[in-house]
N, C-alpha and C positions, 0 to 999 in steps of 0.2 A: 660840645660845648663845655667848656672849662669852667669850672664852679670856684675853684680854688687851687693851690699849689698842690694838695692831697686829696681834692675830689673832682672825677670828673665824671660827668653825666652824655648817657647817650640812650637813643632812643631804639626801641625795641619793637617790631611787627610782627606778631604772631599770627600767620598762616594755619589753617584748618589741616593744610594737608600740601605735600610737595607738588601736586598739579598746581593748585592756585598759588604757588610761588609768585610766578610770573605778572599775574594780578596787582599784587602786593607791590612787587620789584617796579615794575615799570613805571608807573608815577612818580617815583622818586628818580628815575632817568629825566623823564620830562620837564620834572622841576628845576633840575639840575641845570638840564639843556637851555631853558629858558633863562634862566639866570646868567649862564655864561654870554648867550647872545647878546643880552640885554646889558651887560654891563663889562665883558671882557674889552679892553682897549682895541683888538684885532678882532670881536665880532665871529671867534670861533669857537668850538666846544672842543676841549680835550680829555679824552677818556682812557684812562687805563685798565685793559683787563687780565685776571688770569684764567688759568686752565682749568683742568680738573672737571666738575659739573656743571659750573656756572656758565661756560656758552649756550649750554641746552635753555637755559632760561632766558635767552635771549632770540630763540627764535621767532615769536613773534611780535616782537619788538616793532616791527616797522608798521604792523597792524595796528599795536596800539597808540601809535603816534596817530592814524588816520581815525578811530574809535573817538580820541580825545581832541578832535580837530586843530591839530598841532602840526603846522608844517615843521619835518624834522630837517629839513635845508641839508642834505646830508652832503654838498659842497663845502659845509663849514665844519664837518668833522673832522678831528685828528684822531687815529686810534695807536697807542704803544701799549707794550706787554707789561705789565706788571713782575711778571718772569718768564722764565722762558729755559726752556732745554737744549742745549747745544746738541741738535740734532737736524739734518735737514727739515725742510719746510714738509715734505711728503712722509717723514714718520710717522707713525701710530702716536708718538710719544710728542710731537711739537703741539705746545699750544696754539698757536698760530694756525696750524692746520684746523682744529675743534672750532676756534672761531672764525675762521672763513666758512665750515662747514654750515654751522649752525644761525650765522649771523651775515657776516662780510658778503659771503655770495650772493645775499639776499638783497644787499641794499646798494647804493649806487654813489658808496665812497671813492671818492680819486683814489688810486694805486698808490699814486706820490704821497697821499696822505694816512695810509697804514705803514706804520714802522716797525718791520721784524728785523730781526738781528743781521747781520751780514753774513750770509752764508759761503765769502769766500774765504771765512777766516774760521772754517769748520775743519776739523781733520782730514787730511786724505790718506793716500796710502803712502807719502813717503811725507809725513810732516805729522804733527801731535796739534790737537787743538789746546791752547791756552785762555783757560776761562776769564782770566782779568783783563787779556787784551777785548775779546769780546764786548765786556761789561765796560770797558774804557770806551771803545768806539761806538756804542751805543749811546753815552754819554755825552760824547762830544758830537754827534751825529743829530741826536733826536733830543736831548733834556737841556742841553746848553744853550740852542737857539731857541728854545720855548721861553726859557730865563729871558732871553736878550729881547725879545718879540711884545714883550711885558711892559716894557718900559717902566714906570713910574707910577702909575695908575691905580694898577690893581696889586696892592700890598694888604696885609694884615695888618693887626694894631702895634704888631713889632716891629713892621716896616719889612717884615717878610715877603718874598714875592707870592703869589698862588700862580703856580703854573698848571697843574693836574688840575680841571674842573671837578671830574668825576674818576672816582677808583671805586670798581668792582672787584671784592677778594672774595675767596674761600677759606675756608680753615679745616685741619686734618684732625682725625681724630687724636693726634699728638698734641695739637694746640698751634702746630705750623701755620703760617701764611706766607704768600709770596713764596721765596724757597729762603725763608727765615726759620731754622727750625732751634726746637731747644736745647739750650745750651751750648750754641754753636758761635765761634767766634765772630761772626757776622752779625752776631746781636747787639755787639759792641762798636762797630762801625759807625764815624761821626764824620768822616770827610766826605765818600764817595754817594754819589746820589745812586747808582747803579754799581754795583759789586758782582765779582765772579766767584762762585761755588767750585772746589774740585770733588768735593767729599760730600754731597747730598747722602743724608741719612736713608732717601727714597732714590730710587734709579728713574734717570740716569744719574750717574755720579756730577757731571758736570752740568753748571746753569749759569742764567746771570740772574739776578734779583735787584729790585728796588729795594734803596737800604730806608732805613727808619727815617732819615734824613728827608729823605723823597715824600715818603709818607706822611710824615709827621709835620714838616715844616715846610711845604709845597703843595699841598693837597687842599681843596675845600670840602668837596663832599665826601666820604668815603663809608661803601654800602658794605657790609659783611652779609653773605648768604650761604646759610647752612641747614642740612636737612638730615633726619636720620636719628635714631635714638644714640649712635655712636658719636652724637657730637653733645649730647646731655652732659656727662664729666665735665667738659672744656667749657661750656657755659655755667655752669655750677660753680669752676673755680674762677670765672671772669666776672660774675654778676653779683654785687655785694647786696644790693636792696631794688625794689621795683614798686614804682606806684602807677598804677592805672590811670590812663588818660582818654578810655572810653574806646569808642570803635575808629578806625583809620579812615580820613575823609577821601571820599571815594571808593573806599572797598569794603563793601558790607561784611566783606567774610573775613576779616582780620580786624584784630586787637593792637591798641597800642600802647606802649609802657614807656616810661621813664625810668631808667636804671642808674644805679650807680656803679662804676666800677672797682674791683675790689684794687686795693694800692698796699705796696706795691703789685703790679700784675706778675702774674703766674706764667702762662703760656705768652709767646711771641704773637699771637693776635690781639692778646688784652693790651701788648704794648703799643698798638696803631690809637695814637691819641691825635688828631689834627688840632693843631693850636689854634688856628685861623678857621676854622670850618666847623663843620657837622660830622657825626658820626651814626652808623645808624646800622641794626642787625634787622635782617629779615630772616626768619626761621618759621619751620614748620611744627606742628603741635608735638610730634614725634622727637623733635629735638630738646622739647620743653618740657615733655609728658609728666618727668616726675620732681620737678622744681617747685620747691613751696612758693616762693617769691611769685610767682606765675599763677600757680592752682590752675594750668588749662582746663584740666579734665571738665569741670562743669560750668567752665567759661564757653568752650568750645560747643558743649552741648547745646548751649542756646541760641548758637549764629542760625 
């Protein structure tokens, strides 16, 4: 929620442990799903997923819909990649491989609605991969049709179309998210929705990624997930102040805060601020243990 040109607020849901993250995260996905199904012109739900540890938190998502008495209507889901390494989907570095292992192989989403990269464009023994070409193909094949399908009814206050109903992101100890790294030229990309990167600071070097234009202008519900003490310095540099709003509805083991983000943002993950949607952070106590704005130790001991 944007408060003013210089003040942006987000919800933070503080879980007492990494193990309890799914119980905090899944209700946010349920809510985003129901909003999409009930309001989008196409009655579909488009979710963008990143890799890393995030897919592991989705392994019980299907059961959580059942427990919440919500029909997930898997045939209405479209799954796209927030970023991807330019490797075959059988490679251990592939994000879609991890997403399939922990989530997609457990639910009947039509394969035609799971949008991976075009692996025919990957390097062979006689050619080299051009990351920009893979990104351009992904934008043309996946993002642009989604924009066209929205018509004119699903727009924000500034007329921008909401294309991505839900975006689930992680963030690294260096503050990167998707494949948007600190001090990289892609942080200044304003035209492309999907960009190629040839020199990722983390291997493998070639990747594609959603840009800030896609994340901030075309996304409705953006949710960051982070666990562990290595994430604490990033949170400390991203959150300016916090106000407790009590226990999270429907989840007794988590606390909820509204935070104001530091401006200007320090790290790429802090630069994600959807203009016409919501921003939430789901973190565990280890990630927030030394942050004075949360003071989690006494709070968590009372849960």
